[in-house]
N, CA, C and O of each residue as an XYZ file, in Angstrom:
472
protein
N     111.115     -4.877    309.297
C     111.477     -4.015    308.183
C     112.893     -3.477    308.399
O     113.254     -3.053    309.496
N     113.673     -3.504    307.339
C     115.063     -3.058    307.412
C     115.150     -1.549    307.386
O     114.364     -0.873    306.723
N     116.125     -1.030    308.123
C     116.405      0.399    308.050
C     117.573      0.586    307.094
O     118.593     -0.093    307.212
N     117.426      1.491    306.164
C     118.484      1.743    305.198
C     118.298      3.139    304.645
O     117.174      3.598    304.443
N     119.425      3.816    304.399
C     119.356      5.114    303.732
C     120.649      5.360    302.970
O     121.697      4.787    303.267
N     120.534      6.234    301.974
C     121.678      6.658    301.182
C     121.742      8.169    301.252
O     120.774      8.850    300.912
N     122.873      8.699    301.692
C     123.078     10.148    301.717
C     124.050     10.507    300.600
O     125.047      9.818    300.385
N     123.749     11.590    299.894
C     124.571     12.061    298.781
C     125.405     13.250    299.239
O     124.868     14.233    299.748
N     126.724     13.156    299.057
C     127.606     14.299    299.268
C     128.604     14.327    298.119
O     128.605     13.447    297.258
N     129.436     15.331    298.121
C     130.414     15.461    297.045
C     131.760     15.842    297.644
O     131.843     16.625    298.591
N     132.806     15.269    297.067
C     134.171     15.702    297.379
C     134.800     16.038    296.043
O     135.256     15.155    295.316
N     134.819     17.323    295.725
C     135.281     17.765    294.415
C     134.353     17.231    293.346
O     133.142     17.438    293.422
N     134.893     16.550    292.355
C     134.073     16.008    291.267
C     133.586     14.596    291.567
O     132.980     13.957    290.707
N     133.837     14.111    292.752
C     133.491     12.733    293.113
C     132.223     12.720    293.955
O     132.083     13.478    294.915
N     131.304     11.841    293.571
C     130.058     11.675    294.310
C     130.284     10.624    295.393
O     130.783      9.534    295.112
N     129.919     10.950    296.618
C     130.033     10.020    297.740
C     128.627      9.588    298.144
O     127.766     10.419    298.432
N     128.411      8.284    298.158
C     127.152      7.705    298.608
C     127.410      7.053    299.961
O     128.106      6.041    300.043
N     126.856      7.624    301.010
C     127.042      7.088    302.356
C     125.859      6.196    302.697
O     124.716      6.648    302.755
N     126.155      4.920    302.922
C     125.116      3.934    303.200
C     124.984      3.742    304.698
O     125.982      3.640    305.412
N     123.747      3.692    305.169
C     123.466      3.487    306.583
C     122.431      2.384    306.717
O     121.434      2.359    305.996
N     122.681      1.465    307.659
C     121.697      0.437    307.955
C     121.996     -0.880    307.284
O     123.148     -1.305    307.200
N     120.931     -1.532    306.800
C     121.024     -2.875    306.251
C     120.655     -2.862    304.776
O     119.541     -2.491    304.406
N     121.601     -3.273    303.937
C     121.391     -3.344    302.495
C     121.069     -4.792    302.149
O     121.949     -5.653    302.127
N     119.787     -5.043    301.880
C     119.330     -6.404    301.619
C     118.316     -6.397    300.479
O     118.179     -5.391    299.782
N     117.615     -7.492    300.284
C     116.660     -7.603    299.182
C     115.554     -6.552    299.276
O     115.018     -6.127    298.252
N     115.215     -6.139    300.467
C     114.150     -5.152    300.655
C     114.616     -3.723    300.395
O     113.802     -2.856    300.079
N     115.907     -3.473    300.523
C     116.415     -2.103    300.405
C     117.328     -1.897    299.200
O     117.737     -0.768    298.927
N     117.652     -2.958    298.480
C     118.573     -2.849    297.342
C     118.063     -1.874    296.289
O     118.861     -1.203    295.633
N     116.751     -1.786    296.116
C     116.174     -0.872    295.131
C     116.547      0.576    295.422
O     116.780      1.357    294.499
N     116.605      0.935    296.696
C     116.978      2.301    297.061
C     118.420      2.597    296.648
O     118.717      3.693    296.171
N     119.309      1.630    296.827
C     120.705      1.789    296.411
C     120.787      1.852    294.886
O     121.538      2.660    294.340
N     120.027      1.014    294.203
C     119.983      1.057    292.733
C     119.567      2.442    292.248
O     120.179      2.996    291.335
N     118.529      2.995    292.860
C     118.050      4.330    292.472
C     119.122      5.388    292.702
O     119.238      6.332    291.920
N     119.905      5.239    293.764
C     120.968      6.203    294.044
C     122.028      6.166    292.944
O     122.489      7.214    292.492
N     122.413      4.975    292.515
C     123.413      4.873    291.456
C     122.824      5.349    290.126
O     123.517      6.000    289.344
N     121.568      5.033    289.867
C     120.905      5.535    288.654
C     120.900      7.064    288.639
O     121.116      7.679    287.595
N     120.653      7.668    289.795
C     120.669      9.130    289.899
C     122.045      9.677    289.539
O     122.155     10.679    288.833
N     123.089      9.019    290.021
C     124.454      9.434    289.672
C     124.652      9.356    288.161
O     125.155     10.298    287.549
N     124.260      8.242    287.563
C     124.419      8.067    286.121
C     123.661      9.146    285.354
O     124.202      9.735    284.418
N     122.432      9.405    285.737
C     121.611     10.426    285.070
C     122.276     11.791    285.126
O     122.176     12.578    284.184
N     122.959     12.072    286.236
C     123.642     13.353    286.424
C     125.049     13.367    285.826
O     125.771     14.355    285.964
N     125.441     12.274    285.163
C     126.770     12.207    284.560
C     127.881     12.050    285.574
O     129.028     12.403    285.301
N     127.552     11.522    286.742
C     128.541     11.323    287.809
C     128.972      9.854    287.795
O     128.225      8.969    288.214
N     130.185      9.614    287.306
C     130.661      8.245    287.161
C     131.844      7.927    288.072
O     132.336      6.799    288.069
N     132.303      8.898    288.845
C     133.330      8.677    289.863
C     132.606      8.630    291.198
O     132.214      9.660    291.746
N     132.434      7.405    291.718
C     131.577      7.185    292.883
C     132.365      6.492    293.983
O     133.060      5.505    293.744
N     132.244      7.029    295.194
C     132.770      6.369    296.384
C     131.573      5.942    297.222
O     130.697      6.750    297.530
N     131.547      4.674    297.583
C     130.512      4.176    298.492
C     131.123      4.113    299.884
O     132.052      3.348    300.142
N     130.578      4.936    300.776
C     131.032      5.017    302.165
C     130.213      4.031    302.990
O     129.012      4.219    303.186
N     130.868      2.983    303.469
C     130.176      1.957    304.235
C     130.388      2.027    305.729
O     130.161      1.047    306.439
N     130.822      3.179    306.214
C     131.110      3.292    307.651
C     129.908      2.909    308.510
O     130.075      2.310    309.572
N     128.702      3.246    308.063
C     127.504      2.978    308.859
C     126.639      1.875    308.256
O     125.468      1.729    308.608
N     127.224      1.107    307.351
C     126.522     -0.038    306.770
C     126.691     -1.214    307.724
O     127.802     -1.706    307.922
N     125.590     -1.659    308.310
C     125.649     -2.700    309.336
C     125.573     -4.108    308.760
O     126.019     -5.067    309.390
N     125.002     -4.230    307.553
C     124.757     -5.564    306.987
C     124.605     -5.440    305.481
O     124.073     -4.448    304.983
N     125.073     -6.453    304.754
C     124.837     -6.509    303.318
C     124.522     -7.947    302.935
O     125.188     -8.882    303.382
N     123.499     -8.113    302.102
C     123.123     -9.437    301.610
C     123.595     -9.585    300.170
O     124.168     -8.662    299.592
N     123.348    -10.744    299.609
C     123.721    -10.978    298.216
C     122.984    -10.018    297.284
O     123.525     -9.635    296.247
N     121.781     -9.631    297.629
C     121.044     -8.667    296.803
C     121.755     -7.318    296.793
O     121.827     -6.664    295.752
N     122.276     -6.901    297.928
C     123.032     -5.653    298.000
C     124.318     -5.730    297.213
O     124.681     -4.784    296.514
N     125.011     -6.850    297.319
C     126.235     -7.046    296.552
C     125.940     -7.048    295.059
O     126.743     -6.576    294.254
N     124.791     -7.578    294.704
C     124.391     -7.626    293.301
C     124.253     -6.249    292.682
O     124.480     -6.088    291.482
N     123.886     -5.254    293.471
C     123.765     -3.891    292.953
C     125.131     -3.398    292.486
O     125.239     -2.791    291.420
N     126.159     -3.651    293.263
C     127.508     -3.255    292.851
C     127.857     -3.893    291.511
O     128.363     -3.226    290.608
N     127.582     -5.188    291.392
C     127.929     -5.911    290.173
C     127.083     -5.453    288.974
O     127.559     -5.454    287.839
N     125.855     -5.071    289.230
C     124.958     -4.662    288.145
C     125.424     -3.383    287.458
O     125.138     -3.177    286.279
N     126.137     -2.523    288.181
C     126.485     -1.211    287.642
C     127.956     -1.029    287.292
O     128.290     -0.113    286.542
N     128.837     -1.864    287.807
C     130.262     -1.573    287.675
C     130.732     -1.521    286.224
O     131.510     -0.638    285.863
N     130.281     -2.435    285.401
C     130.744     -2.448    284.013
C     130.325     -1.174    283.279
O     131.124     -0.568    282.564
N     129.085     -0.782    283.459
C     128.600      0.434    282.793
C     129.321      1.682    283.303
O     129.691      2.552    282.515
N     129.517      1.769    284.608
C     130.220      2.923    285.188
C     131.641      2.999    284.623
O     132.107      4.074    284.245
N     132.317      1.867    284.568
C     133.687      1.855    284.047
C     133.724      2.150    282.546
O     134.677      2.765    282.066
N     132.710      1.725    281.806
C     132.677      2.017    280.370
C     132.524      3.512    280.104
O     132.832      3.985    279.009
N     132.054      4.249    281.093
C     131.921      5.709    280.993
C     133.160      6.421    281.518
O     133.172      7.647    281.632
N     134.206      5.656    281.839
C     135.446      6.253    282.331
C     135.478      6.460    283.832
O     136.396      7.096    284.350
N     134.495      5.937    284.533
C     134.436      6.110    285.981
C     134.762      4.838    286.725
O     135.325      3.895    286.170
N     134.396      4.828    287.996
C     134.612      3.651    288.823
C     133.777      3.800    290.088
O     133.310      4.886    290.433
N     133.607      2.677    290.759
C     132.996      2.653    292.086
C     134.064      2.152    293.042
O     134.562      1.035    292.899
N     134.411      2.978    294.012
C     135.381      2.595    295.036
C     134.624      2.492    296.359
O     133.671      3.232    296.605
N     135.054      1.584    297.183
C     134.351      1.290    298.433
C     135.254      1.655    299.602
O     136.443      1.336    299.603
N     134.676      2.331    300.602
C     135.490      2.828    301.723
C     134.828      2.552    303.060
O     133.605      2.467    303.171
N     135.674      2.416    304.071
C     135.293      2.457    305.487
C     134.291      1.371    305.899
O     133.393      1.628    306.700
N     134.445      0.173    305.359
C     133.538     -0.908    305.743
C     133.842     -1.405    307.149
O     135.003     -1.499    307.549
N     132.794     -1.722    307.889
C     132.964     -2.398    309.164
C     133.520     -3.797    308.889
O     133.288     -4.353    307.816
N     134.235     -4.358    309.829
C     134.883     -5.656    309.624
C     133.914     -6.736    309.176
O     134.210     -7.475    308.237
N     132.771     -6.843    309.823
C     131.841     -7.925    309.471
C     131.277     -7.749    308.075
O     130.986     -8.739    307.405
N     131.116     -6.522    307.621
C     130.640     -6.272    306.257
C     131.784     -6.515    305.272
O     131.581     -7.121    304.220
N     132.973     -6.049    305.608
C     134.127     -6.303    304.740
C     134.318     -7.803    304.529
O     134.638     -8.235    303.422
N     134.126     -8.592    305.570
C     134.322    -10.035    305.460
C     133.413    -10.652    304.400
O     133.814    -11.593    303.716
N     132.202    -10.136    304.260
C     131.286    -10.630    303.222
C     131.840    -10.269    301.842
O     131.873    -11.116    300.949
N     132.270     -9.029    301.663
C     132.876     -8.613    300.401
C     134.091     -9.489    300.082
O     134.263     -9.949    298.954
N     134.926     -9.707    301.094
C     136.156    -10.469    300.906
C     135.861    -11.926    300.554
O     136.493    -12.487    299.658
N     134.926    -12.528    301.239
C     134.563    -13.922    301.006
C     134.145    -14.157    299.558
O     134.411    -15.219    298.995
N     133.490    -13.167    298.957
C     132.995    -13.304    297.596
C     133.938    -12.734    296.542
O     133.576    -12.644    295.369
N     135.151    -12.346    296.957
C     136.166    -11.920    295.999
C     136.056    -10.486    295.521
O     136.692    -10.123    294.531
N     135.277     -9.668    296.185
C     135.111     -8.283    295.753
C     136.407     -7.473    295.762
O     136.553     -6.585    294.921
N     137.369     -7.733    296.681
C     138.609     -6.951    296.627
C     139.400     -7.143    295.329
O     140.274     -6.332    295.022
N     139.117     -8.174    294.582
C     139.764     -8.357    293.281
C     139.119     -7.451    292.239
O     139.790     -6.979    291.322
N     137.821     -7.210    292.381
C     137.064     -6.432    291.401
C     136.955     -4.952    291.742
O     136.831     -4.118    290.845
N     136.999     -4.622    293.013
C     136.804     -3.257    293.490
C     137.959     -2.861    294.398
O     138.528     -3.696    295.102
N     138.300     -1.567    294.371
C     139.253     -1.053    295.346
C     138.472     -0.765    296.626
O     137.537      0.036    296.631
N     138.865     -1.424    297.697
C     138.228     -1.255    299.001
C     139.296     -0.717    299.949
O     140.308     -1.370    300.200
N     139.053      0.485    300.470
C     140.053      1.168    301.295
C     139.447      1.601    302.628
O     138.239      1.488    302.837
N     140.294      2.094    303.520
C     139.892      2.394    304.886
C     139.088      3.659    305.089
O     138.296      3.741    306.028
N     139.278      4.667    304.212
C     138.587      5.945    304.423
C     138.060      6.499    303.095
O     138.539      6.148    302.017
N     137.076      7.361    303.211
C     136.544      8.042    302.028
C     137.626      8.898    301.387
O     137.725      8.963    300.162
N     138.430      9.549    302.202
C     139.493     10.407    301.676
C     140.481      9.598    300.844
O     140.909     10.037    299.776
N     140.837      8.423    301.331
C     141.744      7.551    300.591
C     141.106      7.128    299.260
O     141.780      7.088    298.231
N     139.831      6.820    299.286
C     139.139      6.418    298.054
C     139.085      7.552    297.048
O     139.269      7.322    295.853
N     138.835      8.779    297.509
C     138.775      9.898    296.569
C     140.148     10.185    295.975
O     140.249     10.568    294.809
N     141.195     10.005    296.754
C     142.548     10.178    296.237
C     142.866      9.179    295.135
O     143.612      9.494    294.207
N     142.311      7.988    295.229
C     142.555      6.971    294.199
C     142.070      7.410    292.823
O     142.626      6.990    291.808
N     141.049      8.242    292.779
C     140.582      8.734    291.477
C     141.637      9.629    290.822
O     141.739      9.681    289.596
N     142.414     10.326    291.640
C     143.455     11.206    291.093
C     144.738     10.449    290.795
O     145.429     10.753    289.823
N     145.059      9.466    291.625
C     146.348      8.806    291.500
C     146.276      7.448    290.805
O     147.299      6.941    290.343
N     145.100      6.858    290.724
C     144.973      5.534    290.132
C     145.308      4.454    291.149
O     145.644      4.763    292.292
N     145.220      3.188    290.745
C     145.482      2.077    291.667
C     146.919      2.122    292.183
O     147.842      2.538    291.483
N     147.074      1.686    293.415
C     148.401      1.658    294.051
C     149.083      0.345    293.803
O     150.207      0.138    294.260
């Protein structure tokens, strides 16, 4: 059984979702529920903190793709921060850096909401 959790914090008006463990087909539903909770609360500026994300499967990546269009249509975005190298490599291999801003720290990601793309 995979270990996975999502912790909710806030930096100003931005919701930070800190992922821990393995995001795969068995745990993707928990991540989906976290993003749904943000949407229900009207929180469309989201940073996903991957510092403690040890693994991501295609099912986990699919969650990002399932929500990005709707989040952006509400004037928000999902920015990704602090991925471990092996997890970043999966995102990179599938072209996610073209679709998502992926940066080194949560602080850098939250600043992007104020300043826009660099």
